[in-house]
Chimera marker file (.cmm) of the C-alpha trace (Angstrom):
<marker_set name="trace">
<marker id="1" x="20.996" y="-9.667" z="5.399" r="1" g="1" b="0" radius="0.5"/>
<marker id="2" x="21.797" y="-8.555" z="8.948" r="1" g="1" b="0" radius="0.5"/>
<marker id="3" x="24.135" y="-5.501" z="9.023" r="1" g="1" b="0" radius="0.5"/>
<marker id="4" x="27.458" y="-5.997" z="10.803" r="1" g="1" b="0" radius="0.5"/>
<marker id="5" x="29.672" y="-3.737" z="12.889" r="1" g="1" b="0" radius="0.5"/>
<marker id="6" x="32.947" y="-5.206" z="14.110" r="1" g="1" b="0" radius="0.5"/>
<marker id="7" x="32.913" y="-3.297" z="17.407" r="1" g="1" b="0" radius="0.5"/>
<marker id="8" x="29.509" y="-4.785" z="18.281" r="1" g="1" b="0" radius="0.5"/>
<marker id="9" x="30.737" y="-8.302" z="17.483" r="1" g="1" b="0" radius="0.5"/>
<marker id="10" x="33.763" y="-7.795" z="19.733" r="1" g="1" b="0" radius="0.5"/>
<marker id="11" x="31.498" y="-6.700" z="22.605" r="1" g="1" b="0" radius="0.5"/>
<marker id="12" x="28.968" y="-9.530" z="22.070" r="1" g="1" b="0" radius="0.5"/>
<marker id="13" x="29.542" y="-12.171" z="24.763" r="1" g="1" b="0" radius="0.5"/>
<marker id="14" x="27.623" y="-14.830" z="22.808" r="1" g="1" b="0" radius="0.5"/>
<marker id="15" x="30.295" y="-14.914" z="20.071" r="1" g="1" b="0" radius="0.5"/>
<marker id="16" x="33.571" y="-16.627" z="20.899" r="1" g="1" b="0" radius="0.5"/>
<marker id="17" x="36.526" y="-14.666" z="19.603" r="1" g="1" b="0" radius="0.5"/>
<marker id="18" x="40.290" y="-14.383" z="19.910" r="1" g="1" b="0" radius="0.5"/>
<marker id="19" x="42.738" y="-11.616" z="19.096" r="1" g="1" b="0" radius="0.5"/>
<marker id="20" x="45.693" y="-12.819" z="17.024" r="1" g="1" b="0" radius="0.5"/>
<marker id="21" x="48.378" y="-10.495" z="15.620" r="1" g="1" b="0" radius="0.5"/>
<marker id="22" x="46.259" y="-7.434" z="16.552" r="1" g="1" b="0" radius="0.5"/>
<marker id="23" x="43.288" y="-8.720" z="14.507" r="1" g="1" b="0" radius="0.5"/>
<marker id="24" x="40.093" y="-10.209" z="15.895" r="1" g="1" b="0" radius="0.5"/>
<marker id="25" x="38.979" y="-13.638" z="14.716" r="1" g="1" b="0" radius="0.5"/>
<marker id="26" x="35.478" y="-14.905" z="15.380" r="1" g="1" b="0" radius="0.5"/>
<marker id="27" x="34.234" y="-18.479" z="15.721" r="1" g="1" b="0" radius="0.5"/>
<marker id="28" x="32.749" y="-19.372" z="12.349" r="1" g="1" b="0" radius="0.5"/>
<marker id="29" x="30.092" y="-21.538" z="13.985" r="1" g="1" b="0" radius="0.5"/>
<marker id="30" x="29.062" y="-18.736" z="16.367" r="1" g="1" b="0" radius="0.5"/>
<marker id="31" x="28.887" y="-16.216" z="13.516" r="1" g="1" b="0" radius="0.5"/>
<marker id="32" x="26.700" y="-18.515" z="11.401" r="1" g="1" b="0" radius="0.5"/>
<marker id="33" x="24.336" y="-18.925" z="14.368" r="1" g="1" b="0" radius="0.5"/>
<marker id="34" x="24.364" y="-15.171" z="15.122" r="1" g="1" b="0" radius="0.5"/>
<marker id="35" x="23.631" y="-14.218" z="11.508" r="1" g="1" b="0" radius="0.5"/>
<marker id="36" x="21.356" y="-17.211" z="10.852" r="1" g="1" b="0" radius="0.5"/>
<marker id="37" x="23.170" y="-17.649" z="7.530" r="1" g="1" b="0" radius="0.5"/>
<marker id="38" x="25.194" y="-20.337" z="5.798" r="1" g="1" b="0" radius="0.5"/>
<marker id="39" x="28.811" y="-19.197" z="6.010" r="1" g="1" b="0" radius="0.5"/>
<marker id="40" x="30.323" y="-22.319" z="4.451" r="1" g="1" b="0" radius="0.5"/>
<marker id="41" x="31.973" y="-20.243" z="1.697" r="1" g="1" b="0" radius="0.5"/>
<marker id="42" x="33.779" y="-17.938" z="4.149" r="1" g="1" b="0" radius="0.5"/>
<marker id="43" x="37.550" y="-18.444" z="4.318" r="1" g="1" b="0" radius="0.5"/>
<marker id="44" x="38.744" y="-19.591" z="7.734" r="1" g="1" b="0" radius="0.5"/>
<marker id="45" x="41.785" y="-20.621" z="9.749" r="1" g="1" b="0" radius="0.5"/>
<marker id="46" x="42.075" y="-22.886" z="12.758" r="1" g="1" b="0" radius="0.5"/>
<marker id="47" x="43.037" y="-21.026" z="15.934" r="1" g="1" b="0" radius="0.5"/>
<marker id="48" x="43.150" y="-22.006" z="19.612" r="1" g="1" b="0" radius="0.5"/>
<marker id="49" x="40.330" y="-20.468" z="21.610" r="1" g="1" b="0" radius="0.5"/>
<marker id="50" x="39.239" y="-20.682" z="25.245" r="1" g="1" b="0" radius="0.5"/>
<marker id="51" x="35.602" y="-21.835" z="25.319" r="1" g="1" b="0" radius="0.5"/>
<marker id="52" x="33.870" y="-22.504" z="28.641" r="1" g="1" b="0" radius="0.5"/>
<marker id="53" x="37.268" y="-22.741" z="30.326" r="1" g="1" b="0" radius="0.5"/>
<marker id="54" x="38.619" y="-25.335" z="27.873" r="1" g="1" b="0" radius="0.5"/>
<marker id="55" x="41.137" y="-24.710" z="25.116" r="1" g="1" b="0" radius="0.5"/>
<marker id="56" x="39.805" y="-25.812" z="21.727" r="1" g="1" b="0" radius="0.5"/>
<marker id="57" x="41.019" y="-25.504" z="18.132" r="1" g="1" b="0" radius="0.5"/>
<marker id="58" x="38.197" y="-23.736" z="16.285" r="1" g="1" b="0" radius="0.5"/>
<marker id="59" x="37.411" y="-22.606" z="12.727" r="1" g="1" b="0" radius="0.5"/>
<marker id="60" x="37.806" y="-18.816" z="12.886" r="1" g="1" b="0" radius="0.5"/>
<marker id="61" x="37.421" y="-15.981" z="10.428" r="1" g="1" b="0" radius="0.5"/>
<marker id="62" x="38.236" y="-12.296" z="10.455" r="1" g="1" b="0" radius="0.5"/>
<marker id="63" x="35.633" y="-9.578" z="10.083" r="1" g="1" b="0" radius="0.5"/>
<marker id="64" x="36.850" y="-8.929" z="6.524" r="1" g="1" b="0" radius="0.5"/>
<marker id="65" x="36.551" y="-12.646" z="5.659" r="1" g="1" b="0" radius="0.5"/>
<marker id="66" x="32.924" y="-12.598" z="6.817" r="1" g="1" b="0" radius="0.5"/>
<marker id="67" x="32.089" y="-9.488" z="4.787" r="1" g="1" b="0" radius="0.5"/>
<marker id="68" x="33.804" y="-10.876" z="1.678" r="1" g="1" b="0" radius="0.5"/>
<marker id="69" x="32.084" y="-14.264" z="2.027" r="1" g="1" b="0" radius="0.5"/>
<marker id="70" x="28.655" y="-12.699" z="2.510" r="1" g="1" b="0" radius="0.5"/>
<marker id="71" x="29.158" y="-10.415" z="-0.516" r="1" g="1" b="0" radius="0.5"/>
<marker id="72" x="30.150" y="-13.351" z="-2.728" r="1" g="1" b="0" radius="0.5"/>
<marker id="73" x="27.072" y="-15.291" z="-1.603" r="1" g="1" b="0" radius="0.5"/>
<marker id="74" x="24.719" y="-12.487" z="-2.660" r="1" g="1" b="0" radius="0.5"/>
<marker id="75" x="26.290" y="-11.939" z="-6.092" r="1" g="1" b="0" radius="0.5"/>
<link id1="1" id2="2" r="1" g="1" b="0" radius="0.2"/>
<link id1="2" id2="3" r="1" g="1" b="0" radius="0.2"/>
<link id1="3" id2="4" r="1" g="1" b="0" radius="0.2"/>
<link id1="4" id2="5" r="1" g="1" b="0" radius="0.2"/>
<link id1="5" id2="6" r="1" g="1" b="0" radius="0.2"/>
<link id1="6" id2="7" r="1" g="1" b="0" radius="0.2"/>
<link id1="7" id2="8" r="1" g="1" b="0" radius="0.2"/>
<link id1="8" id2="9" r="1" g="1" b="0" radius="0.2"/>
<link id1="9" id2="10" r="1" g="1" b="0" radius="0.2"/>
<link id1="10" id2="11" r="1" g="1" b="0" radius="0.2"/>
<link id1="11" id2="12" r="1" g="1" b="0" radius="0.2"/>
<link id1="12" id2="13" r="1" g="1" b="0" radius="0.2"/>
<link id1="13" id2="14" r="1" g="1" b="0" radius="0.2"/>
<link id1="14" id2="15" r="1" g="1" b="0" radius="0.2"/>
<link id1="15" id2="16" r="1" g="1" b="0" radius="0.2"/>
<link id1="16" id2="17" r="1" g="1" b="0" radius="0.2"/>
<link id1="17" id2="18" r="1" g="1" b="0" radius="0.2"/>
<link id1="18" id2="19" r="1" g="1" b="0" radius="0.2"/>
<link id1="19" id2="20" r="1" g="1" b="0" radius="0.2"/>
<link id1="20" id2="21" r="1" g="1" b="0" radius="0.2"/>
<link id1="21" id2="22" r="1" g="1" b="0" radius="0.2"/>
<link id1="22" id2="23" r="1" g="1" b="0" radius="0.2"/>
<link id1="23" id2="24" r="1" g="1" b="0" radius="0.2"/>
<link id1="24" id2="25" r="1" g="1" b="0" radius="0.2"/>
<link id1="25" id2="26" r="1" g="1" b="0" radius="0.2"/>
<link id1="26" id2="27" r="1" g="1" b="0" radius="0.2"/>
<link id1="27" id2="28" r="1" g="1" b="0" radius="0.2"/>
<link id1="28" id2="29" r="1" g="1" b="0" radius="0.2"/>
<link id1="29" id2="30" r="1" g="1" b="0" radius="0.2"/>
<link id1="30" id2="31" r="1" g="1" b="0" radius="0.2"/>
<link id1="31" id2="32" r="1" g="1" b="0" radius="0.2"/>
<link id1="32" id2="33" r="1" g="1" b="0" radius="0.2"/>
<link id1="33" id2="34" r="1" g="1" b="0" radius="0.2"/>
<link id1="34" id2="35" r="1" g="1" b="0" radius="0.2"/>
<link id1="35" id2="36" r="1" g="1" b="0" radius="0.2"/>
<link id1="36" id2="37" r="1" g="1" b="0" radius="0.2"/>
<link id1="37" id2="38" r="1" g="1" b="0" radius="0.2"/>
<link id1="38" id2="39" r="1" g="1" b="0" radius="0.2"/>
<link id1="39" id2="40" r="1" g="1" b="0" radius="0.2"/>
<link id1="40" id2="41" r="1" g="1" b="0" radius="0.2"/>
<link id1="41" id2="42" r="1" g="1" b="0" radius="0.2"/>
<link id1="42" id2="43" r="1" g="1" b="0" radius="0.2"/>
<link id1="43" id2="44" r="1" g="1" b="0" radius="0.2"/>
<link id1="44" id2="45" r="1" g="1" b="0" radius="0.2"/>
<link id1="45" id2="46" r="1" g="1" b="0" radius="0.2"/>
<link id1="46" id2="47" r="1" g="1" b="0" radius="0.2"/>
<link id1="47" id2="48" r="1" g="1" b="0" radius="0.2"/>
<link id1="48" id2="49" r="1" g="1" b="0" radius="0.2"/>
<link id1="49" id2="50" r="1" g="1" b="0" radius="0.2"/>
<link id1="50" id2="51" r="1" g="1" b="0" radius="0.2"/>
<link id1="51" id2="52" r="1" g="1" b="0" radius="0.2"/>
<link id1="52" id2="53" r="1" g="1" b="0" radius="0.2"/>
<link id1="53" id2="54" r="1" g="1" b="0" radius="0.2"/>
<link id1="54" id2="55" r="1" g="1" b="0" radius="0.2"/>
<link id1="55" id2="56" r="1" g="1" b="0" radius="0.2"/>
<link id1="56" id2="57" r="1" g="1" b="0" radius="0.2"/>
<link id1="57" id2="58" r="1" g="1" b="0" radius="0.2"/>
<link id1="58" id2="59" r="1" g="1" b="0" radius="0.2"/>
<link id1="59" id2="60" r="1" g="1" b="0" radius="0.2"/>
<link id1="60" id2="61" r="1" g="1" b="0" radius="0.2"/>
<link id1="61" id2="62" r="1" g="1" b="0" radius="0.2"/>
<link id1="62" id2="63" r="1" g="1" b="0" radius="0.2"/>
<link id1="63" id2="64" r="1" g="1" b="0" radius="0.2"/>
<link id1="64" id2="65" r="1" g="1" b="0" radius="0.2"/>
<link id1="65" id2="66" r="1" g="1" b="0" radius="0.2"/>
<link id1="66" id2="67" r="1" g="1" b="0" radius="0.2"/>
<link id1="67" id2="68" r="1" g="1" b="0" radius="0.2"/>
<link id1="68" id2="69" r="1" g="1" b="0" radius="0.2"/>
<link id1="69" id2="70" r="1" g="1" b="0" radius="0.2"/>
<link id1="70" id2="71" r="1" g="1" b="0" radius="0.2"/>
<link id1="71" id2="72" r="1" g="1" b="0" radius="0.2"/>
<link id1="72" id2="73" r="1" g="1" b="0" radius="0.2"/>
<link id1="73" id2="74" r="1" g="1" b="0" radius="0.2"/>
<link id1="74" id2="75" r="1" g="1" b="0" radius="0.2"/>
</marker_set>
């Protein structure tokens, strides 16, 4: 399993993200591609995000949601 650091994910330009209520949310699709893992069990919310100059509603998850979902998958 690839180790994660939130600060590195925030700096990574290949992962679409949005800050909402002082918390970062990452595109679930981008995170699954980045980690090369199935993240279908990770809890998510739909948030508006600017992707390639267009506003889209995207499945997003927080850093904690990703960690919790990955932990549950390995147990």
